[in-house]
N, C-alpha and C positions, 0 to 999 in steps of 0.2 A: 356338490362340497364338503359334508357336514352342513348342510342347510342351511344353508351361506345365499344372499344371492349377490349381484355378479360385481354390486358394488360394494357387499362386504368383505368377500376374497380382495380386492383393489388398493383397501382401503390397510386390512394385512397383512397385503404384500410391499405396500409403500411401509407399517409402519416397520417391520421385518428387515426391507433395504436398508432407512435410517439408522434402524439401528444394529446393523452387516456394519454399512459405512464409516461408523461412529466406534465402533469395533477396531478396526482399521486403521482410522487416526491415531487411536489414542495407543493401538502398536506399534504406529510406525513413533510414534512424543516417548516411545521406554526404549525400544531398539537399539540400538547401536552399533556402527560399522568400525572396525577400526581404531575405536577406542573412540572415538568421537560418535553423537547421538548420527541418526537419522534421517530423522525428519525436525531439522528447527528453526525454533521460530522466535522471533528475535520483536520491540521492539522499533527496529528497522526494517523489518517487515513489509508492511506496510507502506512508510513510507516514503515521497517519489524524489527518484536523485533529477537535480535544480539541471542540472546539466545536461541528461539526458529527456529532457519533457518538451513537449513542445506547447506552439501557446493556445488547443485546445483540454492539454492536460492540465497546464498552469490553472488555465480559469475554473476548470473544473476541482479547483483544492479553495475551501475558503475560506477567506481573507487576500485573493489575489483575481482581480479588476481587470479586462480585456487591456486596460490602460497598464498599468503591473505587469500584467507579461507581458508585453512591450521592450518594459520596460528591462523586464529580463533579458530576453532578445535581445535589446540593442546592447547589451552590456556582454553577455555574450558575443555578441560580431567585433564589438571593439577590444576585448580586451581579453577573450580566447574563453578558454569556459574554467566557470569556481575552485580554488583550490581547493577552501572550507570554508565552513557553513556560516560561517563571522562577514566573506567577503560580501556577500546578498548584506549587506548596510550599509555598501557601496550604492548601490541602486536607487537613482531617480525612485522617489515612494515612499522605500523603510526606512522604516523609522525607527528609533527602540523600540517600540508599541507591538507594530507590526512583526517587527524583527521576532519577538521572543515571540509570536505565534506560529512564523512559519517556522521557527528551528525545528519547531515539533515535530509537520508535514514533509519536511524539506530535506536534506541528503542529501554531500557532496564526494562522492567515488570519484 
């Protein structure tokens, strides 16, 4: 094909696939279904629900040690699911500074 090597053809195919995917994502972001965006990304899209997360998921978050993750799980076991992100301040080991950091990456649904 056009005197290209196999490796060059693969590189072109890869670039074309990336271009196609980006066009699809852009179209999805612009498309509306029943007046609402078809594909909507918000700041909460990448946040972790503190009531759904387990030990492994919590410890993957910067600022949460294994001990703090265990404290969060113990608090949930004792008090039930958190009702607001502000309630996270009542967990042992979560002070004002840590709370301000964690409220950016955690949410309560």
